[in-house]
C-alpha positions as CSV (number, residue, x, y, z in Angstrom):
1,X,-1.2,38.6,51.4
2,X,-0.8,39.7,47.9
3,X,1.6,36.8,47.0
4,X,-0.8,34.2,47.7
5,X,-3.1,34.8,44.6
6,X,0.2,35.2,42.6
7,X,1.3,32.1,43.7
8,X,-1.8,29.9,43.1
9,X,-1.9,31.6,39.7
10,X,1.8,30.3,38.9
11,X,1.0,27.2,40.2
12,X,-2.3,26.0,38.0
13,X,-0.2,27.5,35.0
14,X,2.7,25.3,35.8
15,X,0.3,22.3,36.1
16,X,-1.5,23.2,32.9
17,X,2.0,23.5,31.0
18,X,3.2,19.9,32.7
19,X,-0.1,18.4,31.8
20,X,0.2,19.8,28.1
21,X,3.7,18.2,28.0
22,X,2.8,15.2,29.1
23,X,0.1,14.7,26.8
24,X,1.8,15.8,24.1
25,X,5.0,13.3,24.9
26,X,2.3,10.5,25.1
27,X,1.0,11.1,22.1
28,X,4.4,11.5,20.2
29,X,6.2,9.0,21.9
30,X,5.6,6.3,19.3
31,X,4.5,6.1,15.8
32,X,2.5,3.1,16.9
33,X,0.3,5.8,19.0
34,X,-0.1,8.2,16.6
35,X,-0.6,5.5,13.7
36,X,-4.1,4.8,15.2
37,X,-5.3,8.1,14.4
38,X,-5.3,10.2,11.1
39,X,-3.6,13.3,12.7
40,X,-1.2,14.0,15.5
41,X,-3.9,16.5,16.9
42,X,-6.1,13.5,17.6
43,X,-3.6,11.5,19.0
44,X,-3.1,14.3,21.5
45,X,-6.8,14.5,22.3
46,X,-6.9,10.7,22.8
47,X,-4.0,10.8,25.1
48,X,-5.5,13.5,27.0
49,X,-8.7,11.6,27.6
50,X,-7.0,8.5,28.7
51,X,-5.0,10.5,31.5
52,X,-8.2,11.6,32.6
53,X,-9.9,8.3,32.5
54,X,-12.2,9.0,30.4
55,X,-13.4,5.8,28.1
56,X,-13.7,6.6,24.7
57,X,-14.1,4.3,21.2
58,X,-12.4,6.4,17.9
59,X,-14.4,6.5,14.5
60,X,-16.0,3.4,15.3
61,X,-19.6,4.9,14.2
62,X,-20.6,6.7,11.0
63,X,-23.2,8.6,10.6
64,X,-24.9,9.5,7.3
65,X,-26.0,13.2,6.3
66,X,-27.7,14.8,3.7
67,X,-26.9,18.2,2.1
68,X,-30.0,19.8,1.2
69,X,-29.3,21.6,-2.5
70,X,-30.7,22.6,-5.4
71,X,-29.7,21.4,-8.8
72,X,-30.5,23.7,-11.7
73,X,-30.0,21.9,-14.9
74,X,-29.0,23.6,-17.9
75,X,-30.8,22.5,-20.9
76,X,-34.4,20.6,-20.8
77,X,-35.1,19.3,-24.4
78,X,-38.6,19.0,-25.5
79,X,-38.2,15.1,-25.5
80,X,-37.7,15.2,-21.8
81,X,-33.9,14.3,-21.9
82,X,-31.8,16.9,-19.5
83,X,-28.4,18.1,-20.8
84,X,-25.7,19.0,-18.3
85,X,-22.8,21.0,-20.0
86,X,-19.5,21.0,-18.3
87,X,-16.3,22.5,-19.4
88,X,-14.4,21.9,-16.0
89,X,-16.0,19.1,-14.1
90,X,-14.9,19.7,-10.4
91,X,-15.3,17.1,-7.8
92,X,-18.2,19.1,-6.1
93,X,-19.6,19.0,-9.4
94,X,-19.1,15.3,-9.7
95,X,-20.7,14.7,-6.4
96,X,-23.7,16.5,-7.2
97,X,-24.2,14.7,-10.5
98,X,-24.0,11.4,-8.9
99,X,-26.5,12.6,-5.8
100,X,-29.3,14.1,-8.4
101,X,-29.0,10.9,-10.2
102,X,-29.7,8.7,-7.3
103,X,-32.2,10.8,-5.8
104,X,-34.0,11.4,-9.2
105,X,-33.6,7.8,-11.2
106,X,-36.9,8.7,-13.2
107,X,-34.9,11.5,-14.9
108,X,-32.8,11.2,-17.9
109,X,-29.8,13.3,-17.4
110,X,-26.8,13.6,-19.8
111,X,-23.8,15.4,-19.9
112,X,-22.0,17.2,-22.9
113,X,-18.4,17.7,-21.8
114,X,-16.6,20.6,-23.5
115,X,-13.6,18.0,-23.7
116,X,-14.5,14.4,-22.7
117,X,-10.9,13.4,-22.9
118,X,-9.8,15.9,-20.1
119,X,-8.4,14.2,-17.2
120,X,-9.9,14.6,-13.6
121,X,-6.8,15.2,-12.2
122,X,-2.9,15.6,-13.1
123,X,-2.2,11.6,-11.5
124,X,-0.8,9.7,-14.2
125,X,-3.5,7.2,-13.4
126,X,-6.5,9.9,-13.8
127,X,-9.7,8.5,-15.5
128,X,-11.4,11.4,-18.2
129,X,-14.6,12.9,-17.6
130,X,-16.1,10.3,-20.2
131,X,-14.4,7.6,-18.3
132,X,-16.1,9.0,-15.0
133,X,-19.5,9.4,-16.9
134,X,-19.4,5.8,-18.2
135,X,-18.4,4.5,-14.5
136,X,-21.6,6.5,-13.1
137,X,-23.9,5.5,-15.8
138,X,-24.4,8.7,-17.6
139,X,-24.7,9.0,-21.2
140,X,-23.0,11.6,-22.5
141,X,-21.2,13.8,-25.6
142,X,-18.1,15.4,-26.6
143,X,-18.0,18.9,-27.8
144,X,-22.2,19.0,-29.0
145,X,-25.5,17.6,-28.1
146,X,-25.6,14.7,-30.6
147,X,-28.3,14.8,-33.3
148,X,-29.8,11.8,-31.6
149,X,-30.5,13.1,-28.2
150,X,-32.9,15.7,-29.9
151,X,-34.8,12.5,-31.7
152,X,-34.6,10.2,-28.5
153,X,-37.4,9.4,-26.3
154,X,-36.6,9.5,-22.6
155,X,-34.0,6.8,-22.3
156,X,-32.9,5.2,-18.6
157,X,-29.5,3.8,-18.8
158,X,-29.2,0.6,-16.9
């Protein structure tokens, strides 16, 4: 009598193992199949859904989202100019600066880089911090706050 539950458990494990092997084989059987997905794991999941007869679409809808954060600028000048100073300019900092600029177009935010010639990455075609700032419409300086910034009335780059 005790052998029946053991046998059922072994059968269930064997069935799961067979399904797993079939799904993996299906997903890895052709580069065409796996090239439809951004990872092999996604291909395995898609194959599993197909095997179970479940209809699906893959990455067909983008869902916009916003992260709620608070930006604290480094310096507020008396003339209304905001100065952000940057030594290292990380990808997170770049995303933050673009988001703040987009959400607060009325503010005159400028960036003072420790070294504006520094490249964003080690890639041969990488742009410099200063080039990035130009591309994103930021007024910027290299190594110091220019005297003109102290005298400027609030300026909005176009």
